[in-house]
C-alpha positions, 0 to 999 in steps of 0.5 A: 500499499502507498505509505502514509507520507505520500498523497492519499488516492483513490478512484471510482471503477467503472464501465462506463464511468465518465458521467459519475459525479463522485469526483466533484464530490470528493475533491470538494471535501478534500479542498475544504478539509485542506487534505492533500489527495486525489481521486479519479475515475478509472473507466474499466471494462469488466475483463480486466477488472479482477487484474486491476483490483488485484493491483489497486495498490500498486497503482498507488490507490488507498481504495476505491468506489465500485460502480455498474457493472462491478458490484457483485465482483467487487464483492467476490475479491474481497473481504466484505462486511455484513451490510455488503454480503447482505446486499450482495454487492460492494461499493467501497473498498479500502485496505486494513491490515493488508487486506482488501476490505469491502462494504456497501455504503448505498445503505448508510447513504439511502438512510442519513438522507431520509434523516436530514430530509424527513426526521421522523420518518421511521416512526411508521411500521410499513414501508413500500419499496418499488423494485428488486434489484441492487438498489432495492436490497441496499434500501430493505436492509437500511430499512430492517436495520433501523427497525422498520416493522414490515416492508412490502415489495412491489415489482413492476414485471412479472420476469423479476419475480424471481428476483424480489423472492429471493431478496424477500427469502434473504430477509431474517424474521420473514419481515418483508413481504411481496405485495401489489402496490395496493397492499402499501395502503398502510406504508408511511414511507415510499421508495422507488428503486427503479429507473421509471422516472429518469431522464429517458425511461417512461415515467412512473405511474403509480397514485400517491393518493394510496398513501397515508397522510403524513407519508414520506416519498423517496426517489433514488434517481437524482436526474432529473432532480425533481422525479415526477414521483416526488413532484406529485408528492409534493404537490400533496403536502408530503415529504420527500428525499431525492436522489441527490441527497443520497448519492451525496450521504453515500459518499461520506463513509468512503472518503473517511477510510481513505482520507482519515476525516469525515466530511460533511454534506452541506447546502454549499456542496449540493448546490455545486452538485446540482449545478453540475447536473444541470449540464447533463 
């Protein structure tokens, strides 16, 4: 591993990865905290990922973020913590005691963003999660870890039924259930983990009126910042949490692991990333 006397650097590994805002986030924290360090994008095709990871420290990196399509492969090539194993994917890597370790910070990114945007959201007993992919696994794990009594999972297509059932089978204590959207009428939290509503994708068609008064609506999509789902929730007077907040909060722990200081998600940082998103 690079010695403590050298400039510390981390990277984002993906294929493709040029669209990522992670360098913008980490460079902001390095600058404001006065840390000499770096963060770069490494576009690595799947066939080269294993070799790149095995040579990570030789390339001068103290750790990395991992994005599509490498998250599951990163899990298998590292020593994952409980969160990464439960989610089935790793998005943050670092070295400890000569070992490459991994976690999944999407879990805390989602939960910490909800805490910031909608304090008290976790008083509900029921949450409704749309989708059954990797993001859904991180969200479900976070909800159960927080103590939500029942998580209801809804899938948009029949061909993903197996995926959602596999996710349900992994949840301890039978606290997760698969259901139709109407089954979430008691849900105090609605979370969209699908790509519906994202630029270039069809809109998410769901009746916000099914939710009880005082419910919270979260969407992990951040392009656009205000998805049709969040706009409908706001129009009804419900509190919301957007995908940009999750993106910012999920980056915190990795930065702390690599550079030794815990950064803050500030209004200034959010404004910087928001301005960059308008260039998309």
